[in-house]
ZAFILO-155287 format. One record per residue: residue number from 1; residue in three letters; chain; x, y, z of N, C-alpha, C, O, CB in turn. Coordinates in nm, 3 decimals, always signed. Glycine has a CB too. Layout:
REM residues N
[NUM, 'ALA', 'A', [X, Y, Z], [X, Y, Z], [X, Y, Z], [X, Y, Z], [X, Y, Z]]
...
END
This chain:
REM residues 138
[1, 'MET', 'A', [-4.853, +2.805, +1.073], [-4.754, +2.883, +0.998], [-4.820, +2.939, +0.872], [-4.908, +2.877, +0.812], [-4.629, +2.797, +0.963]]
[2, 'ASN', 'A', [-4.775, +3.053, +0.838], [-4.834, +3.108, +0.716], [-4.756, +3.061, +0.593], [-4.646, +3.006, +0.603], [-4.838, +3.263, +0.722]]
[3, 'ARG', 'A', [-4.815, +3.083, +0.482], [-4.760, +3.033, +0.356], [-4.621, +3.090, +0.327], [-4.536, +3.017, +0.275], [-4.854, +3.065, +0.241]]
[4, 'ASN', 'A', [-4.595, +3.215, +0.358], [-4.464, +3.276, +0.331], [-4.353, +3.210, +0.412], [-4.243, +3.189, +0.360], [-4.467, +3.427, +0.363]]
[5, 'LYS', 'A', [-4.380, +3.176, +0.539], [-4.279, +3.109, +0.620], [-4.249, +2.970, +0.565], [-4.133, +2.930, +0.564], [-4.326, +3.099, +0.766]]
[6, 'ILE', 'A', [-4.349, +2.897, +0.521], [-4.329, +2.764, +0.466], [-4.245, +2.772, +0.339], [-4.152, +2.693, +0.322], [-4.464, +2.696, +0.437]]
[7, 'LEU', 'A', [-4.276, +2.866, +0.251], [-4.196, +2.884, +0.129], [-4.053, +2.922, +0.162], [-3.959, +2.872, +0.100], [-4.259, +2.990, +0.039]]
[8, 'TRP', 'A', [-4.036, +3.010, +0.260], [-3.902, +3.052, +0.300], [-3.823, +2.934, +0.357], [-3.705, +2.920, +0.324], [-3.911, +3.167, +0.403]]
[9, 'LEU', 'A', [-3.882, +2.849, +0.441], [-3.815, +2.733, +0.498], [-3.778, +2.631, +0.389], [-3.670, +2.572, +0.393], [-3.905, +2.667, +0.603]]
[10, 'ARG', 'A', [-3.868, +2.610, +0.294], [-3.837, +2.519, +0.182], [-3.718, +2.571, +0.102], [-3.628, +2.496, +0.066], [-3.959, +2.502, +0.090]]
[11, 'TRP', 'A', [-3.720, +2.700, +0.076], [-3.611, +2.761, +0.001], [-3.479, +2.745, +0.077], [-3.377, +2.708, +0.018], [-3.641, +2.911, -0.026]]
[12, 'LEU', 'A', [-3.481, +2.774, +0.206], [-3.361, +2.763, +0.288], [-3.312, +2.617, +0.293], [-3.192, +2.592, +0.281], [-3.390, +2.815, +0.430]]
[13, 'LEU', 'A', [-3.402, +2.524, +0.311], [-3.366, +2.383, +0.314], [-3.306, +2.339, +0.179], [-3.210, +2.262, +0.176], [-3.488, +2.297, +0.349]]
[14, 'SER', 'A', [-3.363, +2.386, +0.071], [-3.311, +2.354, -0.062], [-3.169, +2.405, -0.079], [-3.083, +2.335, -0.132], [-3.402, +2.413, -0.172]]
[15, 'ILE', 'A', [-3.144, +2.526, -0.035], [-3.010, +2.586, -0.045], [-2.910, +2.503, +0.037], [-2.799, +2.477, -0.010], [-3.012, +2.734, +0.005]]
[16, 'VAL', 'A', [-2.948, +2.464, +0.157], [-2.859, +2.385, +0.242], [-2.827, +2.251, +0.176], [-2.711, +2.210, +0.174], [-2.922, +2.363, +0.382]]
[17, 'VAL', 'A', [-2.928, +2.183, +0.124], [-2.907, +2.052, +0.060], [-2.817, +2.066, -0.063], [-2.724, +1.988, -0.080], [-3.042, +1.989, +0.020]]
[18, 'VAL', 'A', [-2.844, +2.164, -0.147], [-2.761, +2.186, -0.266], [-2.618, +2.220, -0.226], [-2.524, +2.176, -0.292], [-2.821, +2.298, -0.353]]
[19, 'SER', 'A', [-2.600, +2.297, -0.120], [-2.465, +2.333, -0.073], [-2.387, +2.210, -0.031], [-2.268, +2.198, -0.063], [-2.474, +2.432, +0.044]]
[20, 'PHE', 'A', [-2.452, +2.118, +0.040], [-2.384, +1.995, +0.080], [-2.341, +1.913, -0.041], [-2.229, +1.860, -0.044], [-2.474, +1.912, +0.171]]
[21, 'PHE', 'A', [-2.428, +1.902, -0.140], [-2.392, +1.825, -0.260], [-2.277, +1.891, -0.335], [-2.185, +1.823, -0.380], [-2.513, +1.812, -0.353]]
[22, 'LEU', 'A', [-2.282, +2.022, -0.348], [-2.174, +2.092, -0.419], [-2.043, +2.084, -0.343], [-1.937, +2.072, -0.404], [-2.212, +2.239, -0.442]]
[23, 'ALA', 'A', [-2.049, +2.090, -0.212], [-1.927, +2.079, -0.131], [-1.865, +1.942, -0.149], [-1.743, +1.930, -0.155], [-1.956, +2.105, +0.018]]
[24, 'GLY', 'A', [-1.947, +1.839, -0.159], [-1.895, +1.704, -0.181], [-1.829, +1.691, -0.316], [-1.727, +1.624, -0.329], [-2.007, +1.602, -0.169]]
[25, 'CYS', 'A', [-1.885, +1.755, -0.417], [-1.828, +1.749, -0.552], [-1.700, +1.831, -0.561], [-1.612, +1.798, -0.640], [-1.929, +1.798, -0.655]]
[26, 'ALA', 'A', [-1.689, +1.937, -0.484], [-1.575, +2.027, -0.494], [-1.449, +1.970, -0.431], [-1.340, +2.023, -0.454], [-1.609, +2.158, -0.430]]
[27, 'THR', 'A', [-1.462, +1.866, -0.352], [-1.343, +1.814, -0.286], [-1.251, +1.742, -0.382], [-1.133, +1.723, -0.351], [-1.383, +1.721, -0.174]]
[28, 'GLY', 'A', [-1.299, +1.701, -0.498], [-1.215, +1.636, -0.597], [-1.193, +1.490, -0.563], [-1.260, +1.435, -0.476], [-1.083, +1.707, -0.609]]
[29, 'PRO', 'A', [-1.098, +1.428, -0.632], [-1.075, +1.286, -0.609], [-1.018, +1.262, -0.470], [-0.954, +1.349, -0.411], [-0.979, +1.229, -0.715]]
[30, 'ALA', 'A', [-1.042, +1.145, -0.420], [-0.991, +1.109, -0.287], [-0.839, +1.102, -0.292], [-0.782, +1.057, -0.391], [-1.051, +0.973, -0.239]]
[31, 'PRO', 'A', [-0.774, +1.147, -0.186], [-0.628, +1.140, -0.184], [-0.580, +0.995, -0.179], [-0.654, +0.905, -0.139], [-0.572, +1.219, -0.064]]
[32, 'ALA', 'A', [-0.457, +0.975, -0.220], [-0.399, +0.841, -0.215], [-0.396, +0.794, -0.070], [-0.373, +0.874, +0.021], [-0.255, +0.838, -0.277]]
[33, 'PRO', 'A', [-0.418, +0.665, -0.048], [-0.418, +0.616, +0.090], [-0.281, +0.637, +0.155], [-0.178, +0.627, +0.089], [-0.455, +0.467, +0.093]]
[34, 'ALA', 'A', [-0.284, +0.665, +0.282], [-0.160, +0.682, +0.356], [-0.096, +0.546, +0.378], [-0.166, +0.445, +0.390], [-0.186, +0.754, +0.492]]
[35, 'PRO', 'A', [+0.036, +0.542, +0.383], [+0.101, +0.414, +0.409], [+0.055, +0.357, +0.542], [+0.033, +0.430, +0.639], [+0.254, +0.429, +0.407]]
[36, 'SER', 'A', [+0.042, +0.226, +0.546], [+0.001, +0.160, +0.669], [+0.119, +0.152, +0.765], [+0.232, +0.184, +0.730], [-0.055, +0.019, +0.640]]
[37, 'ARG', 'A', [+0.090, +0.109, +0.885], [+0.194, +0.088, +0.985], [+0.296, -0.014, +0.934], [+0.417, +0.001, +0.953], [+0.133, +0.042, +1.120]]
[38, 'MET', 'A', [+0.245, -0.118, +0.869], [+0.332, -0.222, +0.812], [+0.426, -0.161, +0.709], [+0.547, -0.186, +0.712], [+0.246, -0.335, +0.746]]
[39, 'GLU', 'A', [+0.373, -0.080, +0.620], [+0.455, -0.018, +0.516], [+0.559, +0.076, +0.576], [+0.672, +0.082, +0.529], [+0.367, +0.058, +0.415]]
[40, 'ASP', 'A', [+0.519, +0.148, +0.679], [+0.611, +0.238, +0.747], [+0.728, +0.159, +0.807], [+0.844, +0.199, +0.795], [+0.538, +0.318, +0.857]]
[41, 'LEU', 'A', [+0.697, +0.047, +0.870], [+0.803, -0.036, +0.928], [+0.895, -0.093, +0.820], [+1.017, -0.099, +0.838], [+0.742, -0.150, +1.009]]
[42, 'LEU', 'A', [+0.837, -0.135, +0.708], [+0.919, -0.188, +0.599], [+1.018, -0.083, +0.548], [+1.135, -0.113, +0.528], [+0.830, -0.237, +0.484]]
[43, 'VAL', 'A', [+0.971, +0.039, +0.528], [+1.058, +0.147, +0.479], [+1.166, +0.178, +0.582], [+1.283, +0.194, +0.548], [+0.975, +0.274, +0.448]]
[44, 'ARG', 'A', [+1.127, +0.187, +0.709], [+1.224, +0.215, +0.815], [+1.329, +0.105, +0.824], [+1.444, +0.131, +0.862], [+1.153, +0.229, +0.950]]
[45, 'ALA', 'A', [+1.292, -0.018, +0.789], [+1.385, -0.130, +0.795], [+1.480, -0.135, +0.675], [+1.580, -0.206, +0.679], [+1.309, -0.260, +0.804]]
[46, 'GLY', 'A', [+1.449, -0.060, +0.570], [+1.536, -0.058, +0.452], [+1.477, -0.119, +0.327], [+1.547, -0.134, +0.227], [+1.661, -0.128, +0.484]]
[47, 'PHE', 'A', [+1.349, -0.155, +0.331], [+1.283, -0.205, +0.210], [+1.266, -0.088, +0.113], [+1.243, +0.025, +0.156], [+1.145, -0.271, +0.242]]
[48, 'LYS', 'A', [+1.277, -0.116, -0.015], [+1.255, -0.013, -0.117], [+1.115, -0.028, -0.172], [+1.069, -0.138, -0.203], [+1.361, -0.024, -0.231]]
[49, 'ALA', 'A', [+1.047, +0.085, -0.185], [+0.911, +0.087, -0.240], [+0.919, +0.111, -0.390], [+0.982, +0.206, -0.436], [+0.824, +0.196, -0.171]]
[50, 'VAL', 'A', [+0.855, +0.022, -0.465], [+0.853, +0.033, -0.610], [+0.707, +0.050, -0.653], [+0.625, -0.038, -0.626], [+0.918, -0.093, -0.679]]
[51, 'PRO', 'A', [+0.673, +0.162, -0.718], [+0.534, +0.180, -0.762], [+0.496, +0.080, -0.870], [+0.578, +0.042, -0.954], [+0.512, +0.322, -0.813]]
[52, 'GLU', 'A', [+0.372, +0.038, -0.866], [+0.322, -0.059, -0.963], [+0.286, +0.013, -1.094], [+0.170, +0.018, -1.133], [+0.198, -0.135, -0.907]]
[53, 'THR', 'A', [+0.389, +0.069, -1.159], [+0.363, +0.145, -1.281], [+0.411, +0.072, -1.407], [+0.349, +0.084, -1.513], [+0.429, +0.280, -1.273]]
[54, 'SER', 'A', [+0.519, -0.002, -1.395], [+0.569, -0.072, -1.514], [+0.496, -0.203, -1.533], [+0.448, -0.263, -1.436], [+0.722, -0.097, -1.502]]
[55, 'PRO', 'A', [+0.485, -0.248, -1.658], [+0.422, -0.378, -1.684], [+0.491, -0.493, -1.608], [+0.425, -0.585, -1.560], [+0.422, -0.408, -1.834]]
[56, 'GLN', 'A', [+0.624, -0.487, -1.598], [+0.698, -0.591, -1.527], [+0.657, -0.594, -1.380], [+0.633, -0.702, -1.325], [+0.849, -0.568, -1.540]]
[57, 'CYS', 'A', [+0.650, -0.478, -1.316], [+0.611, -0.472, -1.175], [+0.467, -0.520, -1.158], [+0.436, -0.588, -1.060], [+0.627, -0.329, -1.120]]
[58, 'GLN', 'A', [+0.379, -0.485, -1.249], [+0.240, -0.530, -1.241], [+0.231, -0.682, -1.248], [+0.152, -0.743, -1.175], [+0.157, -0.466, -1.355]]
[59, 'ARG', 'A', [+0.312, -0.744, -1.335], [+0.310, -0.890, -1.346], [+0.361, -0.955, -1.216], [+0.304, -1.053, -1.169], [+0.396, -0.937, -1.465]]
[60, 'VAL', 'A', [+0.467, -0.899, -1.160], [+0.522, -0.952, -1.035], [+0.419, -0.937, -0.923], [+0.399, -1.029, -0.844], [+0.654, -0.879, -0.998]]
[61, 'CYS', 'A', [+0.356, -0.822, -0.915], [+0.257, -0.796, -0.809], [+0.138, -0.892, -0.818], [+0.084, -0.935, -0.716], [+0.207, -0.651, -0.815]]
[62, 'ARG', 'A', [+0.097, -0.925, -0.940], [-0.016, -1.019, -0.956], [+0.016, -1.158, -0.904], [-0.074, -1.231, -0.864], [-0.056, -1.027, -1.103]]
[63, 'LYS', 'A', [+0.145, -1.194, -0.904], [+0.186, -1.326, -0.858], [+0.195, -1.334, -0.705], [+0.194, -1.444, -0.648], [+0.320, -1.363, -0.919]]
[64, 'LEU', 'A', [+0.204, -1.220, -0.640], [+0.224, -1.218, -0.494], [+0.091, -1.212, -0.421], [-0.005, -1.152, -0.470], [+0.311, -1.099, -0.454]]
[65, 'PRO', 'A', [+0.083, -1.274, -0.304], [-0.038, -1.257, -0.223], [-0.040, -1.113, -0.170], [+0.060, -1.066, -0.116], [-0.042, -1.361, -0.104]]
[66, 'PRO', 'A', [-0.151, -1.043, -0.184], [-0.155, -0.904, -0.138], [-0.144, -0.893, +0.014], [-0.198, -0.975, +0.088], [-0.284, -0.836, -0.185]]
[67, 'ASP', 'A', [-0.073, -0.791, +0.056], [-0.062, -0.756, +0.197], [-0.003, -0.868, +0.283], [-0.042, -0.887, +0.398], [-0.197, -0.717, +0.250]]
[68, 'GLN', 'A', [+0.089, -0.943, +0.225], [+0.158, -1.049, +0.298], [+0.306, -1.044, +0.263], [+0.344, -1.027, +0.147], [+0.098, -1.189, +0.264]]
[69, 'LEU', 'A', [+0.388, -1.060, +0.364], [+0.532, -1.063, +0.343], [+0.570, -1.199, +0.285], [+0.540, -1.303, +0.344], [+0.609, -1.035, +0.476]]
[70, 'THR', 'A', [+0.635, -1.197, +0.170], [+0.663, -1.321, +0.098], [+0.813, -1.330, +0.068], [+0.870, -1.238, +0.010], [+0.582, -1.328, -0.033]]
[71, 'PRO', 'A', [+0.876, -1.442, +0.107], [+1.018, -1.459, +0.072], [+1.033, -1.504, -0.072], [+0.951, -1.579, -0.124], [+1.085, -1.560, +0.166]]
[72, 'GLU', 'A', [+1.138, -1.458, -0.135], [+1.173, -1.498, -0.272], [+1.314, -1.556, -0.265], [+1.401, -1.501, -0.197], [+1.164, -1.376, -0.375]]
[73, 'LYS', 'A', [+1.336, -1.666, -0.333], [+1.466, -1.731, -0.327], [+1.516, -1.765, -0.466], [+1.442, -1.818, -0.549], [+1.460, -1.856, -0.240]]
[74, 'ALA', 'A', [+1.643, -1.734, -0.490], [+1.711, -1.774, -0.613], [+1.848, -1.824, -0.571], [+1.934, -1.746, -0.529], [+1.722, -1.654, -0.718]]
[75, 'GLY', 'A', [+1.868, -1.954, -0.581], [+1.994, -2.012, -0.534], [+2.006, -1.991, -0.385], [+1.922, -2.036, -0.307], [+2.115, -1.951, -0.607]]
[76, 'THR', 'A', [+2.112, -1.923, -0.344], [+2.130, -1.895, -0.201], [+2.083, -1.755, -0.163], [+2.082, -1.719, -0.045], [+2.276, -1.911, -0.164]]
[77, 'GLN', 'A', [+2.045, -1.676, -0.261], [+2.003, -1.538, -0.234], [+1.856, -1.533, -0.192], [+1.770, -1.593, -0.257], [+2.026, -1.449, -0.358]]
[78, 'MET', 'A', [+1.829, -1.461, -0.084], [+1.693, -1.442, -0.035], [+1.657, -1.295, -0.046], [+1.739, -1.206, -0.022], [+1.678, -1.492, +0.112]]
[79, 'ALA', 'A', [+1.534, -1.272, -0.082], [+1.477, -1.137, -0.082], [+1.335, -1.151, -0.029], [+1.280, -1.261, -0.024], [+1.480, -1.071, -0.228]]
[80, 'TYR', 'A', [+1.278, -1.040, +0.010], [+1.143, -1.040, +0.066], [+1.060, -0.936, -0.006], [+1.106, -0.825, -0.034], [+1.146, -1.013, +0.220]]
[81, 'ALA', 'A', [+0.937, -0.973, -0.035], [+0.847, -0.884, -0.108], [+0.717, -0.866, -0.029], [+0.670, -0.958, +0.037], [+0.818, -0.939, -0.251]]
[82, 'TYR', 'A', [+0.663, -0.747, -0.039], [+0.534, -0.717, +0.023], [+0.459, -0.626, -0.074], [+0.502, -0.514, -0.101], [+0.550, -0.649, +0.166]]
[83, 'TYR', 'A', [+0.346, -0.677, -0.126], [+0.266, -0.596, -0.217], [+0.152, -0.534, -0.139], [+0.063, -0.604, -0.090], [+0.212, -0.682, -0.337]]
[84, 'ALA', 'A', [+0.154, -0.402, -0.126], [+0.050, -0.327, -0.056], [-0.060, -0.294, -0.156], [-0.045, -0.205, -0.240], [+0.108, -0.197, +0.010]]
[85, 'SER', 'A', [-0.170, -0.365, -0.146], [-0.276, -0.352, -0.246], [-0.346, -0.216, -0.240], [-0.395, -0.169, -0.343], [-0.377, -0.461, -0.227]]
[86, 'ASP', 'A', [-0.351, -0.153, -0.123], [-0.422, -0.024, -0.116], [-0.340, +0.091, -0.174], [-0.397, +0.181, -0.235], [-0.458, +0.007, +0.027]]
[87, 'THR', 'A', [-0.210, +0.089, -0.157], [-0.125, +0.196, -0.212], [-0.061, +0.156, -0.345], [+0.001, +0.238, -0.412], [-0.016, +0.233, -0.113]]
[88, 'ARG', 'A', [-0.077, +0.029, -0.382], [-0.023, -0.025, -0.507], [+0.128, -0.005, -0.517], [+0.181, +0.036, -0.620], [-0.091, +0.041, -0.626]]
[89, 'LEU', 'A', [+0.195, -0.037, -0.405], [+0.340, -0.031, -0.400], [+0.394, -0.170, -0.367], [+0.335, -0.244, -0.289], [+0.389, +0.074, -0.295]]
[90, 'LEU', 'A', [+0.506, -0.204, -0.429], [+0.575, -0.328, -0.401], [+0.698, -0.293, -0.318], [+0.782, -0.214, -0.360], [+0.615, -0.404, -0.533]]
[91, 'TYR', 'A', [+0.707, -0.351, -0.199], [+0.821, -0.329, -0.111], [+0.914, -0.449, -0.125], [+0.870, -0.563, -0.115], [+0.776, -0.308, +0.039]]
[92, 'MET', 'A', [+1.044, -0.422, -0.148], [+1.141, -0.528, -0.165], [+1.260, -0.503, -0.073], [+1.312, -0.392, -0.066], [+1.187, -0.539, -0.312]]
[93, 'GLY', 'A', [+1.301, -0.608, -0.003], [+1.415, -0.595, +0.086], [+1.498, -0.721, +0.088], [+1.451, -0.829, +0.055], [+1.368, -0.562, +0.225]]
[94, 'ASP', 'A', [+1.624, -0.705, +0.129], [+1.714, -0.820, +0.139], [+1.705, -0.879, +0.280], [+1.622, -0.838, +0.360], [+1.860, -0.779, +0.106]]
[95, 'GLU', 'A', [+1.790, -0.976, +0.308], [+1.788, -1.044, +0.438], [+1.815, -0.947, +0.552], [+1.753, -0.958, +0.658], [+1.892, -1.157, +0.440]]
[96, 'THR', 'A', [+1.906, -0.852, +0.533], [+1.937, -0.753, +0.637], [+1.815, -0.666, +0.666], [+1.782, -0.642, +0.782], [+2.058, -0.665, +0.594]]
[97, 'ALA', 'A', [+1.749, -0.619, +0.561], [+1.629, -0.536, +0.579], [+1.519, -0.617, +0.648], [+1.445, -0.564, +0.731], [+1.579, -0.482, +0.443]]
[98, 'TYR', 'A', [+1.508, -0.744, +0.613], [+1.407, -0.828, +0.677], [+1.435, -0.843, +0.826], [+1.342, -0.833, +0.907], [+1.404, -0.967, +0.610]]
[99, 'GLN', 'A', [+1.560, -0.865, +0.863], [+1.594, -0.879, +1.006], [+1.566, -0.749, +1.081], [+1.517, -0.752, +1.194], [+1.741, -0.918, +1.022]]
[100, 'ARG', 'A', [+1.596, -0.633, +1.018], [+1.565, -0.504, +1.081], [+1.414, -0.487, +1.096], [+1.366, -0.436, +1.197], [+1.623, -0.387, +0.998]]
[101, 'PHE', 'A', [+1.339, -0.531, +0.993], [+1.194, -0.524, +1.000], [+1.140, -0.605, +1.118], [+1.055, -0.557, +1.193], [+1.132, -0.574, +0.868]]
[102, 'ILE', 'A', [+1.190, -0.728, +1.135], [+1.145, -0.812, +1.245], [+1.176, -0.744, +1.378], [+1.091, -0.742, +1.468], [+1.213, -0.951, +1.239]]
[103, 'ASP', 'A', [+1.296, -0.688, +1.393], [+1.330, -0.617, +1.516], [+1.234, -0.502, +1.542], [+1.184, -0.486, +1.654], [+1.475, -0.565, +1.510]]
[104, 'LEU', 'A', [+1.208, -0.420, +1.439], [+1.116, -0.308, +1.454], [+0.974, -0.355, +1.484], [+0.904, -0.295, +1.566], [+1.116, -0.222, +1.329]]
[105, 'ALA', 'A', [+0.932, -0.462, +1.418], [+0.796, -0.513, +1.437], [+0.776, -0.560, +1.580], [+0.669, -0.542, +1.638], [+0.768, -0.627, +1.339]]
[106, 'VAL', 'A', [+0.879, -0.621, +1.638], [+0.868, -0.666, +1.777], [+0.863, -0.545, +1.870], [+0.781, -0.541, +1.961], [+0.987, -0.758, +1.815]]
[107, 'ILE', 'A', [+0.950, -0.448, +1.846], [+0.952, -0.327, +1.929], [+0.819, -0.253, +1.920], [+0.768, -0.204, +2.021], [+1.068, -0.234, +1.886]]
[108, 'GLU', 'A', [+0.763, -0.244, +1.799], [+0.638, -0.170, +1.777], [+0.512, -0.253, +1.805], [+0.401, -0.206, +1.786], [+0.634, -0.121, +1.634]]
[109, 'ASN', 'A', [+0.532, -0.376, +1.851], [+0.419, -0.465, +1.883], [+0.329, -0.493, +1.763], [+0.207, -0.503, +1.778], [+0.337, -0.406, +1.994]]
[110, 'LEU', 'A', [+0.388, -0.506, +1.646], [+0.310, -0.546, +1.529], [+0.271, -0.692, +1.548], [+0.354, -0.774, +1.586], [+0.392, -0.525, +1.394]]
[111, 'SER', 'A', [+0.147, -0.724, +1.521], [+0.098, -0.859, +1.550], [+0.184, -0.963, +1.477], [+0.227, -0.941, +1.364], [-0.051, -0.873, +1.508]]
[112, 'PRO', 'A', [+0.208, -1.077, +1.543], [+0.288, -1.182, +1.479], [+0.232, -1.224, +1.344], [+0.308, -1.261, +1.254], [+0.297, -1.302, +1.570]]
[113, 'ARG', 'A', [+0.101, -1.220, +1.328], [+0.040, -1.258, +1.200], [+0.082, -1.163, +1.088], [+0.101, -1.206, +0.975], [-0.113, -1.259, +1.213]]
[114, 'ARG', 'A', [+0.095, -1.034, +1.120], [+0.134, -0.935, +1.019], [+0.280, -0.947, +0.980], [+0.317, -0.916, +0.867], [+0.105, -0.794, +1.070]]
[115, 'ARG', 'A', [+0.364, -0.991, +1.073], [+0.507, -0.998, +1.042], [+0.551, -1.135, +0.993], [+0.667, -1.154, +0.958], [+0.588, -0.959, +1.163]]
[116, 'ALA', 'A', [+0.461, -1.230, +0.991], [+0.493, -1.365, +0.946], [+0.520, -1.366, +0.796], [+0.460, -1.289, +0.720], [+0.379, -1.463, +0.981]]
[117, 'VAL', 'A', [+0.609, -1.454, +0.754], [+0.632, -1.472, +0.612], [+0.554, -1.594, +0.566], [+0.528, -1.686, +0.644], [+0.784, -1.487, +0.580]]
[118, 'TYR', 'A', [+0.519, -1.593, +0.443], [+0.439, -1.701, +0.388], [+0.524, -1.784, +0.293], [+0.645, -1.763, +0.284], [+0.316, -1.645, +0.315]]
[119, 'GLU', 'A', [+0.463, -1.873, +0.226], [+0.533, -1.968, +0.139], [+0.629, -1.897, +0.044], [+0.596, -1.796, -0.018], [+0.433, -2.050, +0.060]]
[120, 'THR', 'A', [+0.748, -1.954, +0.033], [+0.849, -1.899, -0.057], [+0.801, -1.913, -0.202], [+0.754, -2.018, -0.244], [+0.985, -1.969, -0.038]]
[121, 'VAL', 'A', [+0.816, -1.805, -0.275], [+0.781, -1.807, -0.416], [+0.899, -1.865, -0.491], [+1.013, -1.826, -0.466], [+0.744, -1.664, -0.468]]
[122, 'PRO', 'A', [+0.874, -1.959, -0.583], [+0.986, -2.018, -0.658], [+1.063, -1.909, -0.735], [+1.013, -1.799, -0.757], [+0.934, -2.126, -0.755]]
[123, 'ASN', 'A', [+1.180, -1.942, -0.774], [+1.265, -1.852, -0.848], [+1.188, -1.789, -0.965], [+1.166, -1.853, -1.068], [+1.390, -1.926, -0.900]]
[124, 'ASP', 'A', [+1.147, -1.665, -0.948], [+1.071, -1.592, -1.050], [+1.166, -1.495, -1.120], [+1.206, -1.395, -1.060], [+0.948, -1.516, -0.986]]
[125, 'PRO', 'A', [+1.203, -1.522, -1.245], [+1.299, -1.436, -1.315], [+1.254, -1.289, -1.321], [+1.336, -1.198, -1.313], [+1.322, -1.488, -1.455]]
[126, 'GLU', 'A', [+1.123, -1.267, -1.337], [+1.075, -1.128, -1.342], [+1.097, -1.056, -1.209], [+1.134, -0.938, -1.207], [+0.927, -1.125, -1.379]]
[127, 'PHE', 'A', [+1.075, -1.127, -1.099], [+1.099, -1.066, -0.968], [+1.245, -1.028, -0.955], [+1.277, -0.916, -0.915], [+1.058, -1.163, -0.854]]
[128, 'TRP', 'A', [+1.335, -1.121, -0.990], [+1.478, -1.094, -0.971], [+1.528, -0.985, -1.065], [+1.619, -0.911, -1.029], [+1.558, -1.221, -0.993]]
[129, 'SER', 'A', [+1.472, -0.974, -1.182], [+1.506, -0.864, -1.271], [+1.462, -0.731, -1.210], [+1.536, -0.633, -1.211], [+1.441, -0.884, -1.410]]
[130, 'LEU', 'A', [+1.340, -0.728, -1.159], [+1.288, -0.609, -1.093], [+1.371, -0.578, -0.968], [+1.398, -0.462, -0.939], [+1.139, -0.627, -1.055]]
[131, 'TRP', 'A', [+1.411, -0.682, -0.896], [+1.495, -0.667, -0.776], [+1.626, -0.599, -0.812], [+1.666, -0.503, -0.746], [+1.523, -0.805, -0.711]]
[132, 'GLN', 'A', [+1.692, -0.646, -0.917], [+1.819, -0.586, -0.958], [+1.802, -0.439, -0.995], [+1.884, -0.355, -0.958], [+1.880, -0.663, -1.075]]
[133, 'ASN', 'A', [+1.694, -0.408, -1.068], [+1.669, -0.269, -1.105], [+1.643, -0.182, -0.983], [+1.687, -0.067, -0.979], [+1.550, -0.260, -1.199]]
[134, 'SER', 'A', [+1.573, -0.235, -0.882], [+1.542, -0.156, -0.762], [+1.666, -0.133, -0.678], [+1.671, -0.037, -0.600], [+1.435, -0.224, -0.679]]
[135, 'GLN', 'A', [+1.765, -0.219, -0.692], [+1.887, -0.208, -0.612], [+1.994, -0.124, -0.683], [+2.107, -0.110, -0.635], [+1.943, -0.348, -0.581]]
[136, 'GLY', 'A', [+1.957, -0.069, -0.798], [+2.050, +0.016, -0.871], [+2.130, -0.060, -0.975], [+2.221, -0.004, -1.037], [+2.143, +0.084, -0.776]]
[137, 'GLY', 'A', [+2.097, -0.188, -0.994], [+2.169, -0.267, -1.094], [+2.104, -0.257, -1.230], [+2.005, -0.184, -1.247], [+2.177, -0.412, -1.050]]
[138, 'GLY', 'A', [+2.157, -0.328, -1.326], [+2.115, -0.326, -1.464], [+1.978, -0.367, -1.484], [+1.930, -0.369, -1.597], [+2.199, -0.409, -1.542]]
END
């Protein structure tokens, strides 16, 4: 090959490499993760999604095991919480929403491990305050 062809190929290769780098930079920040199948089922069952934006919600989320359905109990009242660590949303539902979730999970063949509930969290006043706010209460 002659010298002009080699210079031309280097130039072309440089342009291609720079274009790939610039294209990667131009895409901007990565989009927020899409809700998982689990999160979709929770919403369809009637769970309310609460973004982890308030300090109170952040404290409650830190107490919960991530990506696990957790029952919460205060007296005779039961609620269920699921903190989705990738989307940073807290899903909260009552006993009726939980039963609908189980029905949907069975129909959709969600693995038993994913739909299992874990150890009940003791009466957490912050959770119940957040629960009341998410349900439209004070």
